N, C-alpha and C positions, 0 to 999 in steps of 0.2 A: 505493500498500498502505500501508494504515495503521497509526502506530507504535505511537497510543493511542486504544482509543473509552473513553469517557464511562461505556460499559455497562459497562467490564469493572470498575466497580465493586462488581459484584457476584459476583466471584473473586477470592478472597483474597488468589490466589496470588500477583500481583504487586506486590503493598503489601509481602508476606513477603521477598519475593527483596532487596526495596528497604530493609526494616526490619534483613537481617541485612549486604544492603552499609555501615551505618550502622553495621552495630554492627563490624564489622570492621577500618573508616578512622578509630573513632573508635579503636582499642586501635593501630593503625597508628600513630593524628598525638599519644598517647600517650606511645610509644616514640618518635617518630625529633621531639628537640626542635628546633626549628632557630633559636628563639632565646626569650628570656624571656617575651612574649606568645605563646609557640606555642598557650595554648591555648583563645583569640581563636577561633582554624579553629575547634576542635570544637566552642565553642559556635553555634558559624554554619553548621557539616552539623547539628546536633541542630535547630537550629530551623527548618531546612528542610524536616526531615525531620516532626516535627511540622505545620508548617504544612500537607506532606499529608497528615500521619495526621488530621487532624481534619477535618482535607474527606472526607477516606473513609470515616471515623465518624460523620459526622453522616451521609452520604447510605445508611448500609447500618446504619446504624440498630446498632453495635455502641458496647461497652462503652467510656469514653473512657481512661481508669483504671484496670490492672490488680490486681486484687488476692491479695495475701499470703495465705498458706496459716499454716498457729497457730504452729506452729515457727519457723517465721522471724523472727515477730515478737520472737523472742530476740534474735535477731540483730541487727535494726532496732532495740529501744531499748535496748539496751543500748551502742548506736552515739550512738542522741539524748539518752540520763542521761550517757554519755561529756563529749556537746557541752556539756550539760545544766548539768554542775556549774560545767566551768568558767566559764559564764559567773556565773553564782551566786558563787564564789568573785570573779571579777572584783567582785559586785555589794557586797561583802564587807570587798573590801582600797582598794577604790574608787581604786588608778590608775592617771591617765592612758594610754590607749595596753593595759588591761587589754583593756575592750571588744573591739575593733580584732582585735587579735592572734585573741582568742578565734574574733571570726566568722571572721581569716583562714585557722583549722583547721580549722572547721565545712567550708566553703565547699572543703576537699580534698575532703567525699564527693558531689561536685557527679559525677561519672561515676557511684560508683552505681544516681541516681538516675537517671540518662539510662538503663544498663540497664534498671531495673530495666519503665523506662516501654515500653522499646523489646521487650528478651526476653519481659517478660510477655506483653505481647500478643500476641507473633508468637515463631518457631523461628526462629532466628537465634547460635547458639553456634554453627553451623557456618563464616559469616561473622569471628561476633567468634576463630573460632577461626584461619582464615586468617591474621586483621588481624594476630596477635601474630606468626606465622614472619614473614607482611614487615615487622612492623618488628624483632623480631630483627635478621634477615636483615642490613639497613641497619643498625639502630642500632649494634649486637656486632661486624658488620664494619669501623665506622668503631676501634670500640678494636684490632681486628686488625693494620687501619691506620698508626696511629700509633707502636702499636708496633713495628714495622718501619721508620714511616720516620719520625716522628716525634723520641718520645722513647726510638727507640731502645735501643730492654731494659729502660726507669723503667718508672714504672707510669704507664697509662693511663685519663684519663677519660670516652674517648667522647662525649659527645653533652650530657654534665654535665658541673656544676663543678670535682669532683675523682671521683678513688680511688673511695671511701666512698658515695658519693652514686649514680654507677653501681654498683658492686657492692650498695647497697641497690635498685635496680630488679631489677639480674639476681640475688637472691634473691627477689625476685616474679616474675619471666615463667621463671626454672626447673622450676619447681614446674608451673605450670597446659601448657609445651613436653613434659614429661615426659608430663603426661597425656592433651598429645593424642596423643604414639609410641604407647600405651599403651592406648592406651583402645580397647574391645572397637569402638568403631560409627564410629574412624575409618579414613577410604575410604586405598588404597593411595597414590595422590597425595600427598596432607594427611601421609598418613604419613611416608615419605620426605623430604616440607617440611620438616617437623616433626624429624627424625633432622640433618638435617644443621643447623636454629637448634640444636636443643639441642647441637650435638656445635662449633660456635661459639660459643656463649654457654659455655659450660663453659671456652671458652679466652680470653674475652673475662674467665671471672671470675678464672684464675690472671690475666692480665695486668695486672689493677687492685690485685692484691693485698688487700683488704681483706678482714681478717680475721677481722672481725664479720659478715660476709654469709658466710665460709667456715662458719667456727661457728655460727652463727644454720641456714644448709641440713642439717648434718649433723646436729645436734639437734632441730630440724623433722619432720624427713625422718624420724628415728626413734621421738621422739613423735607425732608422726602419725597412723602404721602404729599403734604399739602400740595405742593409745589408742580407734584402727576397731575393730581387732580383737578384743580385749576386749568394744566396747561390741556387736558385731553378730557375736560367736564364733558362735552360735546359729542364723544365718541365712546362713554362709556355708561351702562343701560345703569338704575339708582337702583338696583339688585347688588350689584356690582358695587358702587361705593357703599351702598350703607354695611356690607359687608366688610372691604374693604377695612373702613375706620371702626367697623367694630374689634379684626386684630388687632393692627394699628393704638388703640386706649386698651388690649391687654397684654401687648409691651412695651408700651406706656405705665403702664402699672408693674412689669418686669424689673425693667428701667432704675425711673426713678425707684421704687422698694431700694432695690440696691445702692442705690447714689445717696438714699437716707443711709444706709445700715453702716458704710463708709463715711460718713461724717458724724451718727449720732452710738449707734449698737459697733457697731469695730472697737472703735476706741475704748471705749467701757469695757469692753472685752477683755483687750491687750492693756489697759491698767489693771485688773481684780489680776488679769496670770502674773504682770510686775509683782505685784505684792503677793500672793502667793509663795514668789522665788522670794521676795522679801524676805520672810515667815522661815523659810526654808535656808536663806543664809543667817539669819538670827541662829535661828533652833543648831546649828554647825561651827557658829563660830564667838557667841556671843558678843558680837556684835552689830548695834544696827547699819540696813542700805537701804537708803533710800528708792523706791520705787517710782516708777519709769512713767513720767505724765505725759503718755502717748497723744492726750489731746494738744499739749500744749509744746510737743515734739512738730502735729501737724501746723502751725502756727508759724514757730519760727520756720517751718520750711519753705510758706508762706512768702515769709518775709525777704528772706536771702532770696526768693524768684521776681521779688517787685528790683532789691537792687542788683538782681543781675537786669532785671527790663530798664533801669536805667540810666545802670552804665552802658550803655548797647546803645543809649539814647543820642549817652556824651562821645559814643565813640563812631555815632552816625553823623555829630552836631561837627564832627573834624574833619571827618570825610565823607563828607555828602554823597560824591556826585558815584564813585564805585566803594566805599568801604574797604576798610579795614584789610581784603582778602579775606578766599571760601576759606580756608587755614587757619584764622590767625586770629580768632574769637579768643579762644581761653588764653593763647601768649598776652594779647592785648584785655582782657579780667584782670589778669591776676599780675600785672605789670602797673603800667600810668595807672590804666580806673577801674583800679581796684576798689575799691570801697572801705572805707575805715572800716567799720560797725560791720563788714562781712564775718560771719563765722568763720572761726580758724579750720582748718583741718581737712578744709574740700578739695572737692575736684572735677570740677563741673568742664565741662568740653564744647557748651553751650547754653543761650540763653534761657532754655527753657518757655520758649516762646520761639515760631517760626515766623510769622510777622519782624521778630523786634531782630533775628537770627540773620533775616537778609536787607534788613537795611541794614544791618550796623556790617555786615560783613562785603555786602555788594551797593551797598549807597544805597539810590535810586533807583538804577539801571537794575540790579540783583532784588529788589521789592515789587519793580516794575512787571518782571518776569513770573513774583512768588501769584502775584494777582491777576494776570495773564495765566499763568495755571492754572488756580481754585475759581475764578470765575469762569474762561471758557471751557474746562470738562466740563463744569456747573452745570450749565449753559448747552452743551453739545451732548450732555445725559437727556437730557429735558427734551429737547429736540428730537432730538431721534428715537426717542419713547414710542410705540403704538399699545395699542388696548391689550396683543397677544402677549405687548414682551415688557407687558405694565411692570408685574412684579420684579423682575431683572432691574428692569428700570429703575425701579424704587431700590433695591438691594447696593446698588450700582451707588445709585444716587445721598442715601443711605454712609457710607464706606468713605465716602469722598467727604461729605458732610461733619463725620464724625473726625474725620482728620483732620478740617478745621480745624472743631470745637479744641478736637486731643492736643492740638499740637500749638494752644493760647496757652498751655501749661508746661506739655514736654514736646520732644523733638516727636516726627513724626513721617514726613518725610523726604527727611533726614537720615530718616532708620532702614537699613539695607534691608534688614527682618517683618518686615511689614511694612515696605514697599516693595520688595518682590511681590508681596501676593497681592498688594496694589493691582500693580502693572499687568499682574496675568491676571486678576481681572478682569482686568479693564480691557483687559487685548480679548479674550473670550466673549465681551459683553460686544467690542465694536464688528465682531466677524457676527455676529448672530444677526447681528442690523438685519442683514440682508436677504437671509437668507427668513426674518420674521415677513419682511415683506413681501415678500414672493410667496411665501407662505397666504399672505393674509389678499392674495388677488387673487386665489388659486382655492377660497376656503375651506382649503384641509391644512391635512397635515397638523407635523408635533415640535415640539424644537428637541426631545431627547430623545 
């Protein structure tokens, strides 16, 4: 029995299955960070597929590169202009390392180009969905394990460096899981697996204690739905709108409850744990050890971020056009711009605010690029949204808005872990829109 016949090149089904598998594997690998060089595995996987597909395209006389529809180019050009302006800012400020750092940020878009190629040529959304589910089960399952067996009730970081980073990864993944669960095209097995992954993801988000991620998800959910309903209300039935608002209220309650717990319940629990540890210390040493007031620690953290924002503003005042250099914020913050009342022993590499980061490091040019990215990508998603892909559009727009909101208090678009996932999802989304448009014209068909 032959496993593969060269004549099967005339049948595109086998290459579609491979493409779907590769898309899923890419997302799974993006979620399961095993070590710092984990992205090299994705390069290997994609390169292997590219070799196979180029051979198929040559034999079957098909187009090598997919074609994006006109509306999607708004999203694409917003991204290109963003990174292009970072290079322009680097040219004008002439600071060593600025070009290299800008290039490093631009490399975060690689998964988008991979998914544009794969899903633009073949129907790979189903495989990508299973990859997101599998990666979530593993990555966020590790968070739950850490909470009970390693941190013993403390904040978890999962497979990533710290709790806020895994929070950013979660705010990128949860909307995609919601899409998978509620999509009318999801089969029973995929929907059930998605539900399990979604529950685990929300538990993991609570265990991270990442307030920025929780706030981003809350605002992203509300704003994305409102914007898309306003843009598409004439094409949507009253039943669809009512059901959408009902589910939105449900997730607002969940996201709002998590955020409330991060500000009120969780700090009290951690203070209690610290008090218990103090009692144990007293019993063993006979000396009193002051309990840690976590609420006070949170307030100190917020004050430190305000100091960083103020210092970033001072950097911009002295370097208005092109900033201090894309890789030079830390050097400047701990140099001449370091606040006199700043906490000792810190090692911050960015101001925990993306607007101030691009303003300080790239000046007016850098901030203009970032705002083109924020507004352009958001507008592009709204413009490309359709009835059949409404939920997919809502998921991507929620991620985009959550990124912006979370980026007001932490790093998002300059963090590779969550940016890889974000751009992978954007690449998947853009290439689905032409397929959705074709399905609407035919009046039938499914996405997955």
